C-alpha positions as CSV (number, residue, x, y, z in Angstrom):
1,M,101.1,-86.7,-33.9
2,E,99.8,-87.8,-30.5
3,E,96.6,-89.7,-30.4
4,N,94.1,-89.2,-27.6
5,I,92.8,-92.6,-26.4
6,V,89.7,-92.7,-24.4
7,L,89.2,-95.9,-22.4
8,K,85.6,-96.5,-21.4
9,Q,84.7,-98.6,-18.5
10,P,82.7,-101.7,-19.4
11,R,79.1,-101.7,-18.6
12,L,78.9,-105.5,-18.2
13,I,81.4,-108.0,-16.9
14,V,80.8,-111.7,-17.3
15,I,82.6,-114.3,-15.2
16,G,82.1,-117.9,-16.0
17,G,83.5,-121.3,-15.0
18,S,82.9,-124.8,-13.8
19,A,82.1,-125.6,-10.3
20,G,85.8,-125.9,-9.5
21,S,86.2,-122.2,-10.3
22,L,84.2,-121.1,-7.2
23,R,87.4,-120.6,-5.1
24,T,88.8,-118.2,-7.7
25,I,85.6,-116.2,-7.8
26,L,85.5,-116.0,-4.0
27,D,89.1,-114.7,-4.1
28,L,88.3,-112.2,-6.8
29,L,85.2,-110.5,-5.3
30,P,86.8,-108.7,-2.3
31,G,89.0,-106.8,-4.7
32,L,86.2,-105.3,-6.7
33,D,85.7,-101.6,-6.6
34,T,82.6,-100.7,-4.6
35,N,81.9,-97.8,-7.1
36,L,82.0,-100.2,-10.0
37,Q,80.0,-98.7,-12.9
38,A,79.3,-102.1,-14.5
39,A,77.0,-105.0,-13.7
40,I,78.6,-108.4,-13.2
41,I,77.1,-111.7,-14.3
42,V,78.5,-114.9,-12.8
43,V,77.8,-118.1,-14.6
44,L,78.9,-121.3,-12.8
45,H,78.2,-124.8,-13.8
46,R,75.9,-126.2,-11.2
47,H,73.1,-128.8,-11.1
48,H,69.5,-127.6,-10.5
49,I,68.7,-130.3,-7.9
50,Y,71.2,-129.0,-5.4
51,D,69.9,-126.3,-3.1
52,S,72.8,-123.9,-3.3
53,A,73.6,-121.0,-1.1
54,L,75.7,-119.5,-3.8
55,T,74.2,-116.1,-3.6
56,E,74.7,-115.8,0.1
57,L,78.2,-117.2,-0.2
58,L,79.3,-114.6,-2.8
59,A,77.6,-111.8,-0.8
60,L,79.8,-112.6,2.1
61,K,82.8,-111.7,0.0
62,T,81.7,-108.3,-1.4
63,S,79.8,-105.2,-0.4
64,L,78.2,-105.1,-3.9
65,A,74.6,-106.4,-4.1
66,V,74.4,-110.1,-5.1
67,K,71.3,-111.8,-6.4
68,E,70.1,-114.6,-8.6
69,A,69.1,-113.2,-12.0
70,E,65.4,-113.1,-12.8
71,E,63.9,-113.3,-16.3
72,K,63.4,-109.9,-17.9
73,E,64.7,-107.8,-15.0
74,D,66.7,-104.7,-15.6
75,I,70.5,-105.1,-15.1
76,I,71.9,-102.4,-12.8
77,A,75.5,-101.4,-12.6
78,G,77.2,-102.2,-9.3
79,N,75.2,-105.4,-8.8
80,I,76.3,-109.0,-9.2
81,Y,73.8,-111.4,-10.8
82,I,74.1,-115.1,-10.5
83,A,72.8,-117.2,-13.4
84,P,70.2,-119.7,-12.2
85,P,71.1,-123.4,-12.7
86,D,69.9,-125.0,-16.0
87,Y,68.8,-121.6,-17.4
88,H,70.2,-119.6,-20.3
89,L,70.7,-115.9,-19.6
90,W,70.2,-114.0,-22.9
Protein backbone atom coordinates (compact mmCIF):
# COMPACT_ATOMS: atom_id res chain seq x y z
CA MET A 1 0.00 0.00 0.00
CA GLU A 2 1.37 3.41 -0.97
CA GLU A 3 1.42 6.07 1.71
CA ASN A 4 0.69 9.69 1.01
CA ILE A 5 3.24 11.83 2.72
CA VAL A 6 2.47 15.49 3.16
CA LEU A 7 5.47 17.66 3.82
CA LYS A 8 4.59 20.93 5.46
CA GLN A 9 6.78 23.95 5.17
CA PRO A 10 8.17 25.10 8.53
CA ARG A 11 6.74 28.28 10.00
CA LEU A 12 9.91 29.21 11.86
CA ILE A 13 13.56 28.72 10.98
CA VAL A 14 16.25 29.45 13.57
CA ILE A 15 19.86 30.01 12.57
CA GLY A 16 22.42 30.32 15.33
CA GLY A 17 26.13 30.49 15.72
CA SER A 18 29.16 32.20 17.13
CA ALA A 19 30.51 35.46 15.75
CA GLY A 20 32.66 33.39 13.37
CA SER A 21 29.56 32.03 11.63
CA LEU A 22 28.63 35.41 10.15
CA ARG A 23 30.35 34.64 6.83
CA THR A 24 28.26 31.45 6.46
CA ILE A 25 25.03 33.31 7.20
CA LEU A 26 25.93 36.01 4.67
CA ASP A 27 26.52 33.28 2.08
CA LEU A 28 23.20 31.59 2.94
CA LEU A 29 20.88 34.61 2.72
CA PRO A 30 21.01 35.31 -1.04
CA GLY A 31 19.74 31.77 -1.73
CA LEU A 32 16.57 32.11 0.35
CA ASP A 33 13.26 31.98 -1.50
CA THR A 34 11.67 35.43 -1.57
CA ASN A 35 8.26 33.78 -1.13
CA LEU A 36 9.33 32.02 2.04
CA GLN A 37 6.32 31.19 4.21
CA ALA A 38 8.38 31.00 7.39
CA ALA A 39 9.96 33.58 9.65
CA ILE A 40 13.70 33.34 10.28
CA ILE A 41 15.36 34.14 13.59
CA VAL A 42 19.12 34.67 13.56
CA VAL A 43 20.96 34.34 16.86
CA LEU A 44 24.64 35.26 16.79
CA HIS A 45 26.98 35.53 19.74
CA ARG A 46 27.85 39.20 19.98
CA HIS A 47 28.69 41.59 22.79
CA HIS A 48 26.23 44.32 23.75
CA ILE A 49 28.82 47.10 23.99
CA TYR A 50 29.67 46.92 20.29
CA ASP A 51 27.48 49.07 18.06
CA SER A 52 26.75 46.55 15.36
CA ALA A 53 25.40 47.17 11.91
CA LEU A 54 24.38 43.52 11.71
CA THR A 55 20.82 44.23 10.60
CA GLU A 56 21.96 46.46 7.74
CA LEU A 57 24.69 44.00 6.75
CA LEU A 58 22.26 41.09 6.52
CA ALA A 59 19.70 43.23 4.67
CA LEU A 60 22.24 43.84 1.91
CA LYS A 61 22.28 40.09 1.20
CA THR A 62 18.52 39.41 0.89
CA SER A 63 15.31 40.98 -0.34
CA LEU A 64 13.50 39.70 2.76
CA ALA A 65 12.80 42.25 5.50
CA VAL A 66 15.49 42.19 8.20
CA LYS A 67 15.07 43.75 11.64
CA GLU A 68 16.19 43.36 15.23
CA ALA A 69 13.56 41.47 17.21
CA GLU A 70 11.56 43.45 19.73
CA GLU A 71 9.91 42.13 22.87
CA LYS A 72 6.37 40.84 22.38
CA GLU A 73 6.19 41.69 18.67
CA ASP A 74 4.33 39.42 16.28
CA ILE A 75 6.56 37.16 14.20
CA ILE A 76 5.67 37.42 10.51
CA ALA A 77 6.54 34.91 7.80
CA GLY A 78 8.99 36.16 5.21
CA ASN A 79 10.86 38.34 7.71
CA ILE A 80 14.28 37.82 9.26
CA TYR A 81 14.61 38.75 12.93
CA ILE A 82 17.98 39.32 14.58
CA ALA A 83 18.22 38.48 18.28
CA PRO A 84 19.50 41.49 20.24
CA PRO A 85 22.81 41.01 22.07
CA ASP A 86 22.58 39.81 25.67
CA TYR A 87 18.86 39.10 25.38
CA HIS A 88 16.97 35.81 25.46
CA LEU A 89 14.30 35.43 22.80
CA TRP A 90 11.55 33.22 24.12
